[in-house]
PDB file of N, CA, C and O in Angstrom:
ATOM      1  N   MET A   1      15.189  19.087 -13.443  1.00  0.00           N
ATOM      2  CA  MET A   1      14.786  18.055 -12.501  1.00  0.00           C
ATOM      3  C   MET A   1      14.231  16.855 -13.286  1.00  0.00           C
ATOM      4  O   MET A   1      13.466  17.018 -14.236  1.00  0.00           O
ATOM      5  N   ALA A   2      14.623  15.685 -12.875  1.00  0.00           N
ATOM      6  CA  ALA A   2      14.164  14.455 -13.515  1.00  0.00           C
ATOM      7  C   ALA A   2      12.706  14.180 -13.159  1.00  0.00           C
ATOM      8  O   ALA A   2      12.209  14.608 -12.117  1.00  0.00           O
ATOM      9  N   THR A   3      12.041  13.460 -14.047  1.00  0.00           N
ATOM     10  CA  THR A   3      10.660  13.063 -13.778  1.00  0.00           C
ATOM     11  C   THR A   3      10.669  11.842 -12.864  1.00  0.00           C
ATOM     12  O   THR A   3      11.697  11.189 -12.685  1.00  0.00           O
ATOM     13  N   TRP A   4       9.502  11.546 -12.289  1.00  0.00           N
ATOM     14  CA  TRP A   4       9.389  10.336 -11.459  1.00  0.00           C
ATOM     15  C   TRP A   4       9.731   9.108 -12.297  1.00  0.00           C
ATOM     16  O   TRP A   4      10.428   8.207 -11.832  1.00  0.00           O
ATOM     17  N   LYS A   5       9.239   9.077 -13.529  1.00  0.00           N
ATOM     18  CA  LYS A   5       9.500   7.938 -14.405  1.00  0.00           C
ATOM     19  C   LYS A   5      11.005   7.737 -14.607  1.00  0.00           C
ATOM     20  O   LYS A   5      11.512   6.621 -14.495  1.00  0.00           O
ATOM     21  N   LYS A   6      11.702   8.819 -14.905  1.00  0.00           N
ATOM     22  CA  LYS A   6      13.153   8.727 -15.104  1.00  0.00           C
ATOM     23  C   LYS A   6      13.860   8.283 -13.828  1.00  0.00           C
ATOM     24  O   LYS A   6      14.797   7.485 -13.878  1.00  0.00           O
ATOM     25  N   ASP A   7      13.413   8.797 -12.694  1.00  0.00           N
ATOM     26  CA  ASP A   7      14.016   8.398 -11.418  1.00  0.00           C
ATOM     27  C   ASP A   7      13.809   6.911 -11.146  1.00  0.00           C
ATOM     28  O   ASP A   7      14.712   6.238 -10.650  1.00  0.00           O
ATOM     29  N   ILE A   8      12.626   6.400 -11.468  1.00  0.00           N
ATOM     30  CA  ILE A   8      12.337   4.977 -11.244  1.00  0.00           C
ATOM     31  C   ILE A   8      13.166   4.111 -12.177  1.00  0.00           C
ATOM     32  O   ILE A   8      13.730   3.104 -11.746  1.00  0.00           O
ATOM     33  N   VAL A   9      13.249   4.486 -13.450  1.00  0.00           N
ATOM     34  CA  VAL A   9      14.068   3.734 -14.410  1.00  0.00           C
ATOM     35  C   VAL A   9      15.514   3.705 -13.931  1.00  0.00           C
ATOM     36  O   VAL A   9      16.155   2.654 -13.941  1.00  0.00           O
ATOM     37  N   ARG A  10      16.022   4.844 -13.516  1.00  0.00           N
ATOM     38  CA  ARG A  10      17.405   4.922 -13.017  1.00  0.00           C
ATOM     39  C   ARG A  10      17.588   4.037 -11.784  1.00  0.00           C
ATOM     40  O   ARG A  10      18.569   3.299 -11.683  1.00  0.00           O
ATOM     41  N   ALA A  11      16.649   4.115 -10.859  1.00  0.00           N
ATOM     42  CA  ALA A  11      16.748   3.337  -9.619  1.00  0.00           C
ATOM     43  C   ALA A  11      16.768   1.840  -9.916  1.00  0.00           C
ATOM     44  O   ALA A  11      17.630   1.119  -9.413  1.00  0.00           O
ATOM     45  N   ILE A  12      15.835   1.377 -10.719  1.00  0.00           N
ATOM     46  CA  ILE A  12      15.775  -0.064 -11.021  1.00  0.00           C
ATOM     47  C   ILE A  12      17.021  -0.490 -11.783  1.00  0.00           C
ATOM     48  O   ILE A  12      17.567  -1.565 -11.535  1.00  0.00           O
ATOM     49  N   SER A  13      17.466   0.337 -12.697  1.00  0.00           N
ATOM     50  CA  SER A  13      18.683   0.039 -13.449  1.00  0.00           C
ATOM     51  C   SER A  13      19.884  -0.096 -12.509  1.00  0.00           C
ATOM     52  O   SER A  13      20.667  -1.038 -12.627  1.00  0.00           O
ATOM     53  N   GLU A  14      20.023   0.840 -11.588  1.00  0.00           N
ATOM     54  CA  GLU A  14      21.143   0.801 -10.640  1.00  0.00           C
ATOM     55  C   GLU A  14      21.023  -0.362  -9.653  1.00  0.00           C
ATOM     56  O   GLU A  14      22.017  -0.782  -9.060  1.00  0.00           O
ATOM     57  N   LEU A  15      19.816  -0.874  -9.481  1.00  0.00           N
ATOM     58  CA  LEU A  15      19.586  -2.013  -8.584  1.00  0.00           C
ATOM     59  C   LEU A  15      19.680  -3.352  -9.330  1.00  0.00           C
ATOM     60  O   LEU A  15      19.296  -4.391  -8.795  1.00  0.00           O
ATOM     61  N   GLY A  16      20.184  -3.322 -10.547  1.00  0.00           N
ATOM     62  CA  GLY A  16      20.422  -4.560 -11.289  1.00  0.00           C
ATOM     63  C   GLY A  16      19.318  -4.965 -12.257  1.00  0.00           C
ATOM     64  O   GLY A  16      19.334  -6.085 -12.767  1.00  0.00           O
ATOM     65  N   GLY A  17      18.366  -4.083 -12.520  1.00  0.00           N
ATOM     66  CA  GLY A  17      17.325  -4.379 -13.499  1.00  0.00           C
ATOM     67  C   GLY A  17      16.022  -4.884 -12.915  1.00  0.00           C
ATOM     68  O   GLY A  17      15.015  -4.957 -13.620  1.00  0.00           O
ATOM     69  N   ARG A  18      16.023  -5.233 -11.638  1.00  0.00           N
ATOM     70  CA  ARG A  18      14.810  -5.656 -10.930  1.00  0.00           C
ATOM     71  C   ARG A  18      15.007  -5.371  -9.454  1.00  0.00           C
ATOM     72  O   ARG A  18      16.121  -5.441  -8.934  1.00  0.00           O
ATOM     73  N   ALA A  19      13.886  -5.043  -8.777  1.00  0.00           N
ATOM     74  CA  ALA A  19      14.014  -4.676  -7.365  1.00  0.00           C
ATOM     75  C   ALA A  19      12.648  -4.673  -6.694  1.00  0.00           C
ATOM     76  O   ALA A  19      11.607  -4.595  -7.348  1.00  0.00           O
ATOM     77  N   SER A  20      12.685  -4.758  -5.376  1.00  0.00           N
ATOM     78  CA  SER A  20      11.449  -4.657  -4.600  1.00  0.00           C
ATOM     79  C   SER A  20      11.022  -3.196  -4.549  1.00  0.00           C
ATOM     80  O   SER A  20      11.842  -2.293  -4.715  1.00  0.00           O
ATOM     81  N   LEU A  21       9.736  -2.975  -4.321  1.00  0.00           N
ATOM     82  CA  LEU A  21       9.249  -1.603  -4.165  1.00  0.00           C
ATOM     83  C   LEU A  21      10.004  -0.886  -3.061  1.00  0.00           C
ATOM     84  O   LEU A  21      10.343   0.288  -3.210  1.00  0.00           O
ATOM     85  N   GLU A  22      10.274  -1.567  -1.957  1.00  0.00           N
ATOM     86  CA  GLU A  22      10.994  -0.937  -0.847  1.00  0.00           C
ATOM     87  C   GLU A  22      12.369  -0.446  -1.287  1.00  0.00           C
ATOM     88  O   GLU A  22      12.780   0.658  -0.928  1.00  0.00           O
ATOM     89  N   ASP A  23      13.084  -1.266  -2.070  1.00  0.00           N
ATOM     90  CA  ASP A  23      14.397  -0.846  -2.561  1.00  0.00           C
ATOM     91  C   ASP A  23      14.288   0.302  -3.558  1.00  0.00           C
ATOM     92  O   ASP A  23      15.118   1.211  -3.566  1.00  0.00           O
ATOM     93  N   ILE A  24      13.253   0.252  -4.401  1.00  0.00           N
ATOM     94  CA  ILE A  24      13.020   1.339  -5.353  1.00  0.00           C
ATOM     95  C   ILE A  24      12.729   2.629  -4.604  1.00  0.00           C
ATOM     96  O   ILE A  24      13.271   3.681  -4.945  1.00  0.00           O
ATOM     97  N   TYR A  25      11.869   2.557  -3.577  1.00  0.00           N
ATOM     98  CA  TYR A  25      11.559   3.741  -2.771  1.00  0.00           C
ATOM     99  C   TYR A  25      12.835   4.348  -2.196  1.00  0.00           C
ATOM    100  O   TYR A  25      13.054   5.555  -2.299  1.00  0.00           O
ATOM    101  N   GLU A  26      13.662   3.524  -1.598  1.00  0.00           N
ATOM    102  CA  GLU A  26      14.890   4.033  -0.962  1.00  0.00           C
ATOM    103  C   GLU A  26      15.831   4.664  -1.968  1.00  0.00           C
ATOM    104  O   GLU A  26      16.414   5.716  -1.704  1.00  0.00           O
ATOM    105  N   LYS A  27      15.983   4.029  -3.120  1.00  0.00           N
ATOM    106  CA  LYS A  27      16.888   4.538  -4.148  1.00  0.00           C
ATOM    107  C   LYS A  27      16.385   5.874  -4.686  1.00  0.00           C
ATOM    108  O   LYS A  27      17.160   6.822  -4.819  1.00  0.00           O
ATOM    109  N   VAL A  28      15.092   5.954  -4.994  1.00  0.00           N
ATOM    110  CA  VAL A  28      14.519   7.201  -5.511  1.00  0.00           C
ATOM    111  C   VAL A  28      14.613   8.295  -4.450  1.00  0.00           C
ATOM    112  O   VAL A  28      14.939   9.440  -4.763  1.00  0.00           O
ATOM    113  N   LYS A  29      14.329   7.946  -3.212  1.00  0.00           N
ATOM    114  CA  LYS A  29      14.400   8.921  -2.119  1.00  0.00           C
ATOM    115  C   LYS A  29      15.791   9.547  -2.038  1.00  0.00           C
ATOM    116  O   LYS A  29      15.920  10.750  -1.811  1.00  0.00           O
ATOM    117  N   ARG A  30      16.820   8.740  -2.222  1.00  0.00           N
ATOM    118  CA  ARG A  30      18.191   9.234  -2.145  1.00  0.00           C
ATOM    119  C   ARG A  30      18.577  10.074  -3.354  1.00  0.00           C
ATOM    120  O   ARG A  30      19.394  10.988  -3.239  1.00  0.00           O
ATOM    121  N   GLN A  31      17.999   9.773  -4.514  1.00  0.00           N
ATOM    122  CA  GLN A  31      18.419  10.491  -5.718  1.00  0.00           C
ATOM    123  C   GLN A  31      17.601  11.748  -6.016  1.00  0.00           C
ATOM    124  O   GLN A  31      18.044  12.600  -6.785  1.00  0.00           O
ATOM    125  N   ARG A  32      16.426  11.873  -5.423  1.00  0.00           N
ATOM    126  CA  ARG A  32      15.603  13.076  -5.652  1.00  0.00           C
ATOM    127  C   ARG A  32      16.257  14.281  -4.988  1.00  0.00           C
ATOM    128  O   ARG A  32      16.700  14.208  -3.842  1.00  0.00           O
ATOM    129  N   GLU A  33      16.314  15.388  -5.720  1.00  0.00           N
ATOM    130  CA  GLU A  33      16.949  16.590  -5.198  1.00  0.00           C
ATOM    131  C   GLU A  33      15.959  17.545  -4.554  1.00  0.00           C
ATOM    132  O   GLU A  33      16.356  18.535  -3.939  1.00  0.00           O
ATOM    133  N   THR A  34      14.679  17.256  -4.690  1.00  0.00           N
ATOM    134  CA  THR A  34      13.661  18.122  -4.110  1.00  0.00           C
ATOM    135  C   THR A  34      12.985  17.412  -2.946  1.00  0.00           C
ATOM    136  O   THR A  34      13.099  16.197  -2.784  1.00  0.00           O
ATOM    137  N   LYS A  35      12.279  18.199  -2.141  1.00  0.00           N
ATOM    138  CA  LYS A  35      11.541  17.625  -1.017  1.00  0.00           C
ATOM    139  C   LYS A  35      10.444  16.712  -1.556  1.00  0.00           C
ATOM    140  O   LYS A  35       9.758  17.049  -2.521  1.00  0.00           O
ATOM    141  N   LEU A  36      10.291  15.567  -0.929  1.00  0.00           N
ATOM    142  CA  LEU A  36       9.290  14.602  -1.363  1.00  0.00           C
ATOM    143  C   LEU A  36       7.912  14.958  -0.824  1.00  0.00           C
ATOM    144  O   LEU A  36       7.774  15.320   0.345  1.00  0.00           O
ATOM    145  N   PRO A  37       6.886  14.857  -1.678  1.00  0.00           N
ATOM    146  CA  PRO A  37       5.530  15.101  -1.177  1.00  0.00           C
ATOM    147  C   PRO A  37       5.091  13.950  -0.274  1.00  0.00           C
ATOM    148  O   PRO A  37       5.711  12.887  -0.279  1.00  0.00           O
ATOM    149  N   LYS A  38       4.034  14.155   0.496  1.00  0.00           N
ATOM    150  CA  LYS A  38       3.559  13.105   1.405  1.00  0.00           C
ATOM    151  C   LYS A  38       3.211  11.818   0.669  1.00  0.00           C
ATOM    152  O   LYS A  38       3.374  10.727   1.215  1.00  0.00           O
ATOM    153  N   SER A  39       2.742  11.935  -0.543  1.00  0.00           N
ATOM    154  CA  SER A  39       2.285  10.758  -1.302  1.00  0.00           C
ATOM    155  C   SER A  39       3.352  10.192  -2.240  1.00  0.00           C
ATOM    156  O   SER A  39       3.012   9.523  -3.216  1.00  0.00           O
ATOM    157  N   TRP A  40       4.619  10.444  -1.969  1.00  0.00           N
ATOM    158  CA  TRP A  40       5.678  10.067  -2.906  1.00  0.00           C
ATOM    159  C   TRP A  40       5.724   8.574  -3.195  1.00  0.00           C
ATOM    160  O   TRP A  40       6.004   8.191  -4.331  1.00  0.00           O
ATOM    161  N   GLN A  41       5.463   7.722  -2.222  1.00  0.00           N
ATOM    162  CA  GLN A  41       5.484   6.286  -2.481  1.00  0.00           C
ATOM    163  C   GLN A  41       4.320   5.875  -3.378  1.00  0.00           C
ATOM    164  O   GLN A  41       4.482   5.015  -4.245  1.00  0.00           O
ATOM    165  N   ALA A  42       3.160   6.473  -3.183  1.00  0.00           N
ATOM    166  CA  ALA A  42       2.010   6.194  -4.045  1.00  0.00           C
ATOM    167  C   ALA A  42       2.282   6.691  -5.469  1.00  0.00           C
ATOM    168  O   ALA A  42       1.845   6.064  -6.435  1.00  0.00           O
ATOM    169  N   ILE A  43       2.989   7.795  -5.604  1.00  0.00           N
ATOM    170  CA  ILE A  43       3.353   8.311  -6.925  1.00  0.00           C
ATOM    171  C   ILE A  43       4.258   7.315  -7.635  1.00  0.00           C
ATOM    172  O   ILE A  43       4.072   7.044  -8.821  1.00  0.00           O
ATOM    173  N   ILE A  44       5.225   6.775  -6.929  1.00  0.00           N
ATOM    174  CA  ILE A  44       6.132   5.789  -7.521  1.00  0.00           C
ATOM    175  C   ILE A  44       5.362   4.551  -7.948  1.00  0.00           C
ATOM    176  O   ILE A  44       5.514   4.087  -9.078  1.00  0.00           O
ATOM    177  N   ARG A  45       4.534   4.009  -7.058  1.00  0.00           N
ATOM    178  CA  ARG A  45       3.718   2.827  -7.390  1.00  0.00           C
ATOM    179  C   ARG A  45       2.835   3.084  -8.603  1.00  0.00           C
ATOM    180  O   ARG A  45       2.762   2.264  -9.518  1.00  0.00           O
ATOM    181  N   GLY A  46       2.167   4.230  -8.600  1.00  0.00           N
ATOM    182  CA  GLY A  46       1.279   4.581  -9.699  1.00  0.00           C
ATOM    183  C   GLY A  46       2.020   4.749 -11.016  1.00  0.00           C
ATOM    184  O   GLY A  46       1.529   4.340 -12.068  1.00  0.00           O
ATOM    185  N   THR A  47       3.189   5.344 -10.959  1.00  0.00           N
ATOM    186  CA  THR A  47       3.991   5.528 -12.167  1.00  0.00           C
ATOM    187  C   THR A  47       4.423   4.178 -12.734  1.00  0.00           C
ATOM    188  O   THR A  47       4.369   3.966 -13.945  1.00  0.00           O
ATOM    189  N   ILE A  48       4.847   3.278 -11.872  1.00  0.00           N
ATOM    190  CA  ILE A  48       5.214   1.938 -12.325  1.00  0.00           C
ATOM    191  C   ILE A  48       4.014   1.254 -12.960  1.00  0.00           C
ATOM    192  O   ILE A  48       4.120   0.694 -14.051  1.00  0.00           O
ATOM    193  N   GLU A  49       2.876   1.296 -12.284  1.00  0.00           N
ATOM    194  CA  GLU A  49       1.682   0.594 -12.765  1.00  0.00           C
ATOM    195  C   GLU A  49       1.169   1.160 -14.090  1.00  0.00           C
ATOM    196  O   GLU A  49       0.735   0.393 -14.950  1.00  0.00           O
ATOM    197  N   THR A  50       1.207   2.475 -14.275  1.00  0.00           N
ATOM    198  CA  THR A  50       0.723   3.047 -15.529  1.00  0.00           C
ATOM    199  C   THR A  50       1.695   2.820 -16.684  1.00  0.00           C
ATOM    200  O   THR A  50       1.358   3.050 -17.845  1.00  0.00           O
ATOM    201  N   HIS A  51       2.897   2.369 -16.358  1.00  0.00           N
ATOM    202  CA  HIS A  51       3.904   2.071 -17.384  1.00  0.00           C
ATOM    203  C   HIS A  51       4.239   0.582 -17.427  1.00  0.00           C
ATOM    204  O   HIS A  51       5.359   0.207 -17.773  1.00  0.00           O
ATOM    205  N   SER A  52       3.274  -0.265 -17.076  1.00  0.00           N
ATOM    206  CA  SER A  52       3.463  -1.718 -17.115  1.00  0.00           C
ATOM    207  C   SER A  52       2.212  -2.401 -17.652  1.00  0.00           C
ATOM    208  O   SER A  52       1.128  -2.255 -17.087  1.00  0.00           O
ATOM    209  N   SER A  53       2.361  -3.143 -18.740  1.00  0.00           N
ATOM    210  CA  SER A  53       1.222  -3.875 -19.305  1.00  0.00           C
ATOM    211  C   SER A  53       0.786  -5.017 -18.387  1.00  0.00           C
ATOM    212  O   SER A  53      -0.260  -5.624 -18.618  1.00  0.00           O
ATOM    213  N   ASP A  54       1.558  -5.314 -17.367  1.00  0.00           N
ATOM    214  CA  ASP A  54       1.163  -6.328 -16.380  1.00  0.00           C
ATOM    215  C   ASP A  54       0.099  -5.794 -15.428  1.00  0.00           C
ATOM    216  O   ASP A  54      -0.541  -6.569 -14.717  1.00  0.00           O
ATOM    217  N   SER A  55      -0.094  -4.490 -15.408  1.00  0.00           N
ATOM    218  CA  SER A  55      -0.999  -3.846 -14.458  1.00  0.00           C
ATOM    219  C   SER A  55      -2.318  -3.449 -15.114  1.00  0.00           C
ATOM    220  O   SER A  55      -2.355  -3.116 -16.299  1.00  0.00           O
ATOM    221  N   ASP A  56      -3.388  -3.486 -14.343  1.00  0.00           N
ATOM    222  CA  ASP A  56      -4.687  -3.012 -14.822  1.00  0.00           C
ATOM    223  C   ASP A  56      -4.677  -1.499 -15.043  1.00  0.00           C
ATOM    224  O   ASP A  56      -5.532  -0.977 -15.758  1.00  0.00           O
ATOM    225  N   ALA A  57      -3.732  -0.798 -14.446  1.00  0.00           N
ATOM    226  CA  ALA A  57      -3.651   0.651 -14.568  1.00  0.00           C
ATOM    227  C   ALA A  57      -2.840   1.102 -15.792  1.00  0.00           C
ATOM    228  O   ALA A  57      -2.666   2.301 -16.009  1.00  0.00           O
ATOM    229  N   TYR A  58      -2.351   0.162 -16.580  1.00  0.00           N
ATOM    230  CA  TYR A  58      -1.527   0.467 -17.752  1.00  0.00           C
ATOM    231  C   TYR A  58      -2.258   1.413 -18.689  1.00  0.00           C
ATOM    232  O   TYR A  58      -3.438   1.219 -18.979  1.00  0.00           O
ATOM    233  N   THR A  59      -1.557   2.439 -19.163  1.00  0.00           N
ATOM    234  CA  THR A  59      -2.165   3.464 -20.013  1.00  0.00           C
ATOM    235  C   THR A  59      -1.887   3.255 -21.505  1.00  0.00           C
ATOM    236  O   THR A  59      -2.161   4.147 -22.308  1.00  0.00           O
ATOM    237  N   ASN A  60      -1.358   2.112 -21.881  1.00  0.00           N
ATOM    238  CA  ASN A  60      -1.057   1.791 -23.294  1.00  0.00           C
ATOM    239  C   ASN A  60      -0.065   2.750 -23.922  1.00  0.00           C
ATOM    240  O   ASN A  60      -0.090   2.973 -25.132  1.00  0.00           O
ATOM    241  N   LYS A  61       0.794   3.308 -23.116  1.00  0.00           N
ATOM    242  CA  LYS A  61       1.853   4.168 -23.641  1.00  0.00           C
ATOM    243  C   LYS A  61       3.166   3.406 -23.508  1.00  0.00           C
ATOM    244  O   LYS A  61       3.303   2.322 -24.076  1.00  0.00           O
ATOM    245  N   GLU A  62       4.100   3.928 -22.796  1.00  0.00           N
ATOM    246  CA  GLU A  62       5.387   3.255 -22.625  1.00  0.00           C
ATOM    247  C   GLU A  62       5.234   2.048 -21.702  1.00  0.00           C
ATOM    248  O   GLU A  62       4.709   2.168 -20.595  1.00  0.00           O
ATOM    249  N   ASN A  63       5.685   0.908 -22.155  1.00  0.00           N
ATOM    250  CA  ASN A  63       5.616  -0.330 -21.374  1.00  0.00           C
ATOM    251  C   ASN A  63       7.013  -0.595 -20.816  1.00  0.00           C
ATOM    252  O   ASN A  63       7.756  -1.418 -21.350  1.00  0.00           O
ATOM    253  N   LEU A  64       7.359   0.102 -19.749  1.00  0.00           N
ATOM    254  CA  LEU A  64       8.723   0.114 -19.233  1.00  0.00           C
ATOM    255  C   LEU A  64       9.025  -0.954 -18.189  1.00  0.00           C
ATOM    256  O   LEU A  64      10.161  -1.415 -18.082  1.00  0.00           O
ATOM    257  N   PHE A  65       8.013  -1.350 -17.418  1.00  0.00           N
ATOM    258  CA  PHE A  65       8.241  -2.209 -16.259  1.00  0.00           C
ATOM    259  C   PHE A  65       7.453  -3.510 -16.370  1.00  0.00           C
ATOM    260  O   PHE A  65       6.437  -3.571 -17.062  1.00  0.00           O
ATOM    261  N   TYR A  66       7.923  -4.537 -15.694  1.00  0.00           N
ATOM    262  CA  TYR A  66       7.185  -5.797 -15.628  1.00  0.00           C
ATOM    263  C   TYR A  66       7.202  -6.319 -14.199  1.00  0.00           C
ATOM    264  O   TYR A  66       8.119  -6.044 -13.426  1.00  0.00           O
ATOM    265  N   SER A  67       6.173  -7.070 -13.873  1.00  0.00           N
ATOM    266  CA  SER A  67       6.082  -7.666 -12.548  1.00  0.00           C
ATOM    267  C   SER A  67       6.886  -8.959 -12.562  1.00  0.00           C
ATOM    268  O   SER A  67       6.539  -9.904 -13.271  1.00  0.00           O
ATOM    269  N   VAL A  68       7.950  -9.000 -11.785  1.00  0.00           N
ATOM    270  CA  VAL A  68       8.880 -10.125 -11.806  1.00  0.00           C
ATOM    271  C   VAL A  68       8.231 -11.417 -11.302  1.00  0.00           C
ATOM    272  O   VAL A  68       8.406 -12.478 -11.901  1.00  0.00           O
ATOM    273  N   GLU A  69       7.490 -11.324 -10.211  1.00  0.00           N
ATOM    274  CA  GLU A  69       6.903 -12.524  -9.595  1.00  0.00           C
ATOM    275  C   GLU A  69       5.382 -12.465  -9.574  1.00  0.00           C
ATOM    276  O   GLU A  69       4.754 -13.148  -8.764  1.00  0.00           O
ATOM    277  N   GLY A  70       4.779 -11.668 -10.444  1.00  0.00           N
ATOM    278  CA  GLY A  70       3.336 -11.527 -10.504  1.00  0.00           C
ATOM    279  C   GLY A  70       2.855 -10.314  -9.729  1.00  0.00           C
ATOM    280  O   GLY A  70       3.473  -9.892  -8.752  1.00  0.00           O
ATOM    281  N   ILE A  71       1.740  -9.765 -10.185  1.00  0.00           N
ATOM    282  CA  ILE A  71       1.160  -8.582  -9.542  1.00  0.00           C
ATOM    283  C   ILE A  71       0.887  -8.884  -8.071  1.00  0.00           C
ATOM    284  O   ILE A  71       0.362  -9.940  -7.718  1.00  0.00           O
ATOM    285  N   GLY A  72       1.252  -7.942  -7.241  1.00  0.00           N
ATOM    286  CA  GLY A  72       1.068  -8.086  -5.803  1.00  0.00           C
ATOM    287  C   GLY A  72       2.329  -8.520  -5.075  1.00  0.00           C
ATOM    288  O   GLY A  72       2.389  -8.467  -3.846  1.00  0.00           O
ATOM    289  N   SER A  73       3.340  -8.951  -5.829  1.00  0.00           N
ATOM    290  CA  SER A  73       4.580  -9.403  -5.189  1.00  0.00           C
ATOM    291  C   SER A  73       5.459  -8.236  -4.751  1.00  0.00           C
ATOM    292  O   SER A  73       6.284  -8.379  -3.849  1.00  0.00           O
ATOM    293  N   GLY A  74       5.279  -7.082  -5.391  1.00  0.00           N
ATOM    294  CA  GLY A  74       6.095  -5.924  -5.032  1.00  0.00           C
ATOM    295  C   GLY A  74       7.489  -5.961  -5.622  1.00  0.00           C
ATOM    296  O   GLY A  74       8.365  -5.211  -5.191  1.00  0.00           O
ATOM    297  N   ILE A  75       7.709  -6.834  -6.613  1.00  0.00           N
ATOM    298  CA  ILE A  75       9.011  -6.914  -7.277  1.00  0.00           C
ATOM    299  C   ILE A  75       8.820  -6.484  -8.727  1.00  0.00           C
ATOM    300  O   ILE A  75       8.026  -7.074  -9.460  1.00  0.00           O
ATOM    301  N   TRP A  76       9.549  -5.462  -9.128  1.00  0.00           N
ATOM    302  CA  TRP A  76       9.415  -4.917 -10.475  1.00  0.00           C
ATOM    303  C   TRP A  76      10.734  -4.948 -11.212  1.00  0.00           C
ATOM    304  O   TRP A  76      11.801  -4.779 -10.623  1.00  0.00           O
ATOM    305  N   GLY A  77      10.643  -5.168 -12.521  1.00  0.00           N
ATOM    306  CA  GLY A  77      11.821  -5.194 -13.359  1.00  0.00           C
ATOM    307  C   GLY A  77      11.702  -4.171 -14.473  1.00  0.00           C
ATOM    308  O   GLY A  77      10.614  -3.687 -14.785  1.00  0.00           O
ATOM    309  N   LEU A  78      12.826  -3.857 -15.055  1.00  0.00           N
ATOM    310  CA  LEU A  78      12.915  -2.920 -16.160  1.00  0.00           C
ATOM    311  C   LEU A  78      12.941  -3.732 -17.450  1.00  0.00           C
ATOM    312  O   LEU A  78      13.862  -4.522 -17.656  1.00  0.00           O
ATOM    313  N   ARG A  79      11.955  -3.557 -18.318  1.00  0.00           N
ATOM    314  CA  ARG A  79      11.872  -4.346 -19.539  1.00  0.00           C
ATOM    315  C   ARG A  79      13.113  -4.218 -20.403  1.00  0.00           C
ATOM    316  O   ARG A  79      13.550  -5.214 -20.980  1.00  0.00           O
ATOM    317  N   SER A  80      13.681  -3.065 -20.512  1.00  0.00           N
ATOM    318  CA  SER A  80      14.848  -2.855 -21.372  1.00  0.00           C
ATOM    319  C   SER A  80      16.125  -3.482 -20.819  1.00  0.00           C
ATOM    320  O   SER A  80      17.161  -3.474 -21.485  1.00  0.00           O
ATOM    321  N   SER A  81      16.053  -4.023 -19.604  1.00  0.00           N
ATOM    322  CA  SER A  81      17.259  -4.606 -19.009  1.00  0.00           C
ATOM    323  C   SER A  81      17.614  -5.943 -19.634  1.00  0.00           C
ATOM    324  O   SER A  81      18.724  -6.444 -19.456  1.00  0.00           O
ATOM    325  N   GLY A  82      16.664  -6.524 -20.374  1.00  0.00           N
ATOM    326  CA  GLY A  82      16.908  -7.822 -20.987  1.00  0.00           C
ATOM    327  C   GLY A  82      16.789  -8.974 -20.014  1.00  0.00           C
ATOM    328  O   GLY A  82      17.126 -10.105 -20.363  1.00  0.00           O
ATOM    329  N   LYS A  83      16.313  -8.718 -18.791  1.00  0.00           N
ATOM    330  CA  LYS A  83      16.221  -9.767 -17.780  1.00  0.00           C
ATOM    331  C   LYS A  83      14.810 -10.273 -17.594  1.00  0.00           C
ATOM    332  O   LYS A  83      14.554 -11.033 -16.660  1.00  0.00           O
ATOM    333  N   ASN A  84      13.870  -9.872 -18.466  1.00  0.00           N
ATOM    334  CA  ASN A  84      12.489 -10.335 -18.327  1.00  0.00           C
ATOM    335  C   ASN A  84      12.154 -11.426 -19.295  1.00  0.00           C
ATOM    336  O   ASN A  84      11.027 -11.921 -19.302  1.00  0.00           O
TER     337      ASN A  84
END
């Protein structure tokens, strides 16, 4: 089973390298093979934030995501996509 991080990277990649949280939620929901927990959207948001130096929640590990239009816009991009 893929991790949430891998699912998010895949979703954003398949959505063209940047996407709204709503689109990311829908894409991940469709690709997950297991039942989603009640807090699945919060898990996705938290995973993005802990893997983005744009966020106060960044854990100084993998810097995978960036805020396309600034924090609070709900639009996230994949740093490795070359579109940031």
